[in-house]
C-alpha positions as CSV (number, residue, x, y, z in Angstrom):
1,M,-65.1,-5.4,-105.7
2,G,-63.3,-4.2,-102.7
3,S,-60.0,-3.6,-100.9
4,L,-57.5,-6.1,-99.4
5,L,-55.5,-5.4,-96.3
6,G,-52.8,-7.4,-94.7
7,I,-49.2,-7.7,-93.6
8,V,-46.1,-8.1,-95.9
9,H,-43.6,-10.6,-94.4
10,S,-40.1,-11.3,-95.7
11,S,-41.1,-14.4,-97.7
12,Y,-44.9,-14.2,-98.0
13,I,-47.9,-11.8,-97.8
14,E,-50.7,-12.4,-95.4
15,I,-54.2,-11.2,-96.2
16,T,-55.9,-10.4,-92.9
17,N,-58.8,-8.1,-93.7
18,C,-61.0,-6.7,-96.5
19,Y,-64.1,-4.6,-97.2
20,S,-66.2,-4.0,-100.3
21,V,-66.1,-0.6,-102.1
22,P,-69.1,0.6,-104.2
23,E,-68.8,1.8,-107.7
24,K,-69.8,5.3,-109.0
25,Q,-70.6,6.3,-112.6
26,Q,-68.8,9.3,-114.0
27,K,-71.0,11.6,-116.2
28,E,-68.1,12.4,-118.5
29,D,-67.5,8.9,-120.0
30,Q,-70.3,6.9,-118.4
31,K,-67.8,4.4,-116.9
32,Q,-67.9,2.8,-113.5
33,Y,-65.2,3.8,-111.0
34,L,-64.6,2.8,-107.4
35,D,-65.7,5.3,-104.8
36,T,-62.4,6.8,-103.7
37,N,-64.0,8.8,-100.8
38,Y,-65.6,5.6,-99.4
39,H,-62.4,3.6,-99.7
40,N,-60.4,6.4,-97.9
41,I,-62.9,6.5,-95.0
42,M,-62.8,2.8,-94.5
43,F,-59.0,2.6,-94.9
44,N,-58.4,5.4,-92.3
45,H,-60.8,3.8,-89.8
46,N,-59.0,0.4,-90.2
47,S,-55.6,2.0,-90.0
48,S,-56.5,3.6,-86.6
49,V,-57.5,0.2,-85.2
50,Y,-55.0,-2.1,-87.0
51,P,-51.9,0.1,-87.8
52,Q,-49.9,-3.0,-88.7
53,E,-52.1,-3.7,-91.7
54,S,-51.3,-2.1,-95.0
55,L,-53.1,-1.8,-98.3
56,L,-52.3,-4.9,-100.5
57,G,-54.6,-4.4,-103.4
58,G,-58.2,-5.4,-104.2
59,F,-60.5,-8.3,-104.8
60,V,-63.2,-9.0,-107.4
61,T,-65.7,-11.8,-108.0
62,E,-65.5,-13.5,-111.4
63,S,-67.7,-11.8,-114.0
64,E,-68.0,-11.3,-117.8
65,R,-65.7,-8.3,-117.6
66,L,-63.1,-9.9,-115.4
67,E,-60.1,-8.8,-117.5
68,S,-61.1,-5.1,-117.5
69,D,-62.0,-5.3,-113.8
70,L,-58.5,-6.6,-113.0
71,I,-56.8,-3.8,-115.0
72,N,-59.1,-1.1,-113.4
73,L,-58.5,-2.4,-109.9
74,S,-54.7,-2.5,-110.5
75,N,-54.8,1.1,-111.8
76,F,-57.0,2.2,-108.8
77,Y,-55.0,0.6,-106.0
78,S,-51.6,1.6,-107.5
79,Q,-52.3,5.3,-106.6
80,K,-50.7,6.9,-103.6
81,E,-53.9,8.8,-103.0
82,V,-55.7,5.6,-101.9
83,G,-52.9,4.6,-99.5
84,F,-50.9,2.1,-101.5
85,V,-47.1,2.1,-100.7
86,T,-44.6,0.0,-102.5
87,Q,-42.4,-2.1,-100.2
88,P,-40.0,-5.1,-100.5
89,G,-42.1,-8.0,-101.5
90,L,-45.0,-5.8,-102.8
91,V,-44.1,-3.8,-105.9
92,S,-47.6,-3.7,-107.4
93,P,-51.1,-4.2,-106.0
94,L,-52.3,-7.8,-105.6
95,I,-55.7,-8.6,-107.1
96,L,-57.6,-11.5,-105.6
97,S,-60.1,-13.2,-108.0
98,I,-62.9,-15.1,-106.3
99,D,-65.3,-17.6,-108.0
100,P,-68.4,-17.8,-105.8
101,K,-70.3,-20.2,-108.1
102,L,-68.5,-23.3,-106.6
103,K,-67.8,-24.9,-109.9
104,N,-66.9,-28.6,-109.5
105,N,-67.6,-28.1,-105.7
106,N,-64.4,-26.0,-105.5
107,F,-64.0,-22.5,-104.2
108,N,-61.6,-21.2,-106.8
109,L,-59.1,-18.4,-105.8
110,K,-56.6,-16.7,-108.0
111,V,-54.1,-14.0,-107.0
112,L,-52.7,-11.9,-109.8
113,S,-50.3,-8.9,-110.1
114,Y,-50.6,-6.6,-113.1
115,D,-47.3,-5.5,-114.6
116,K,-47.8,-2.2,-116.4
117,Q,-44.5,-2.2,-118.2
118,L,-45.0,-5.6,-119.7
119,D,-48.8,-5.2,-119.9
120,L,-49.6,-8.6,-118.5
121,C,-50.9,-10.3,-115.4
122,Q,-48.7,-12.6,-113.4
123,F,-50.2,-15.3,-111.2
124,C,-49.0,-15.6,-107.6
125,G,-48.9,-18.8,-105.5
126,I,-51.4,-19.4,-102.7
127,L,-50.2,-21.2,-99.5
128,P,-52.6,-23.9,-98.2
129,F,-54.6,-22.9,-95.1
130,K,-56.6,-24.9,-92.5
131,N,-60.3,-25.4,-93.1
132,I,-62.4,-24.0,-90.3
133,S,-65.7,-25.7,-89.6
134,V,-68.6,-23.3,-89.2
135,N,-72.0,-24.3,-87.8
136,V,-75.0,-22.7,-89.7
137,E,-78.5,-22.6,-88.3
138,F,-81.5,-21.7,-90.4
139,S,-84.7,-20.3,-88.9
140,E,-87.8,-22.3,-89.4
141,E,-89.9,-19.1,-89.6
142,K,-90.7,-18.1,-93.2
143,L,-91.6,-14.7,-94.4
144,N,-95.2,-14.6,-95.7
145,E,-94.8,-12.6,-98.8
146,E,-98.5,-12.5,-99.4
147,N,-99.1,-10.7,-96.1
148,V,-96.4,-8.1,-97.1
149,Q,-98.0,-7.6,-100.5
150,Q,-101.4,-7.2,-99.0
151,L,-100.2,-4.6,-96.5
152,L,-98.5,-2.6,-99.3
153,K,-101.6,-2.8,-101.4
154,E,-103.8,-1.5,-98.5
155,L,-101.3,1.3,-97.8
156,D,-101.4,2.3,-101.5
157,Q,-105.2,2.3,-101.5
158,N,-105.4,4.4,-98.3
159,L,-103.0,7.0,-99.8
160,I,-105.2,7.2,-102.9
161,V,-108.3,7.8,-100.7
162,I,-106.5,10.5,-98.7
163,Q,-105.2,12.2,-101.9
164,K,-108.7,12.2,-103.4
165,K,-110.2,13.6,-100.2
166,V,-107.7,16.4,-100.0
167,Q,-108.1,17.2,-103.7
168,D,-111.9,17.4,-103.2
169,I,-111.5,19.8,-100.3
170,V,-109.1,22.0,-102.3
171,N,-111.6,22.0,-105.3
172,R,-114.4,22.8,-102.8
173,N,-116.2,19.7,-103.8
174,A,-116.2,18.6,-100.1
175,E,-116.3,20.2,-96.7
176,S,-113.1,20.8,-94.9
177,D,-112.2,18.4,-92.0
178,E,-110.1,19.9,-89.3
179,N,-109.4,16.5,-87.7
180,L,-108.2,15.1,-91.0
181,G,-105.9,18.0,-91.6
182,K,-104.3,17.6,-88.1
183,Q,-103.7,13.9,-88.8
184,I,-102.2,14.5,-92.2
185,K,-99.9,17.2,-90.7
186,R,-98.9,14.9,-87.9
187,L,-98.1,12.2,-90.5
188,L,-96.0,14.6,-92.7
189,N,-94.0,15.7,-89.7
190,F,-92.6,12.2,-89.4
191,I,-91.1,12.5,-92.9
192,P,-87.9,14.6,-93.0
193,N,-88.1,17.4,-95.6
194,L,-84.5,17.5,-96.9
195,G,-83.0,18.9,-100.0
196,Q,-80.7,16.7,-102.2
197,Q,-77.5,18.2,-100.7
198,E,-78.7,17.9,-97.1
199,Y,-79.9,14.3,-97.8
200,Q,-76.5,13.4,-99.3
201,K,-74.7,14.9,-96.2
202,S,-77.0,13.0,-93.9
203,L,-76.5,9.8,-95.8
204,E,-72.6,10.1,-95.7
205,K,-72.7,10.9,-92.0
206,T,-74.8,7.8,-91.4
207,N,-72.5,5.7,-93.5
208,Q,-69.5,6.9,-91.5
209,D,-71.2,6.1,-88.2
210,V,-72.0,2.6,-89.5
211,L,-68.4,2.1,-90.6
212,L,-67.1,3.3,-87.3
213,V,-69.3,0.8,-85.4
214,Q,-68.1,-2.0,-87.6
215,V,-64.4,-1.1,-86.9
216,L,-65.1,-0.8,-83.1
217,S,-66.9,-4.2,-83.3
218,N,-63.9,-5.8,-84.9
219,L,-61.6,-4.2,-82.3
220,A,-63.8,-5.6,-79.5
221,K,-63.6,-9.1,-81.0
222,T,-59.8,-8.8,-81.3
223,Q,-59.4,-7.7,-77.7
224,T,-61.7,-10.6,-76.5
225,L,-59.6,-13.1,-78.5
226,I,-56.3,-11.7,-77.1
227,T,-57.7,-11.9,-73.6
228,E,-58.7,-15.5,-74.1
229,K,-55.3,-16.4,-75.4
230,L,-53.6,-14.7,-72.4
231,N,-55.8,-16.6,-70.0
232,Q,-54.9,-19.9,-71.7
233,V,-51.2,-19.0,-71.4
234,S,-51.6,-18.2,-67.7
235,I,-53.4,-21.5,-67.1
236,N,-50.7,-23.5,-69.0
237,V,-47.9,-21.7,-67.0
């Protein structure tokens, strides 16, 4: 699931951008809800870079609970708190349904708009678009899973040996080892000792930094593309 961004024209709506939004489970009813805070952060970052884009609605991949997902997405993106604004040509949020399974070798797309008053979903037409060829290269190097499993197994065994050694010293069944104590202390110093709230704040700050980098990357790509177009125009002139 995620958010759709784009531009509303007089006779059609153009989808130009999107980003996924994680789900969070509420303790009260044990239901899954989209993370409003995450969406608002992403939407604000995108608005600062692409002010011409507005929130169109959301997208969802086809699943067993597709009908309920469509209704939940419509209810979520129809809120003013998430940035949706009604305008001519866009009265209710658009929901893009994507089938990634390539049934019959086709990439099925459906665009729906949920009417709350009539309690039904209306299908919207999709204009044809040009196919863009993309070259894909696969690396010949393969990950040796056996080596990874062996390393993890050795690490687990080493931790058991260290734990047993420390426990024997604490129980006075073995002599203390100053060198071993220094190495364990040095190892523990590499692991941050954070509480749950501090860890959550650190994680949110990291996510914000990652999102900002993604937005700046998209901005740099756009500026490069504009520069190339301007150079082509200058050459043609």
